[in-house]
C-alpha angles and dihedrals in degrees: 000000000000095000091051094048092045090052092049092047089056092045093051097037110146092019104058130030114221122201128186122203131193107233090214093063124088094232090056092049090051090050092049091050092048091054094040094244116160106187144008151302088040130175129201132184107200133185118240086261089060095250113145112247099172137356141173135183121212133025113336127193118242093243090054091052092046091050092049091050091049093048096047105040133077115255117213 
């Protein structure tokens, strides 16, 4: 999934902030708990306030991620 996410992060640079977390680290476990994620890989689209707008656990196709980004981000 890393090549897909890295490609999307370049494509949406300046519009969307991408963060990657290591599931073995405590901070990542706290984030997963906060968003109710029970597995990995996991993906979250969050509002600037931190509210979860969209999430998925497991492998996700690039077109699904792209659609979710487009549907849940502000277009200028």
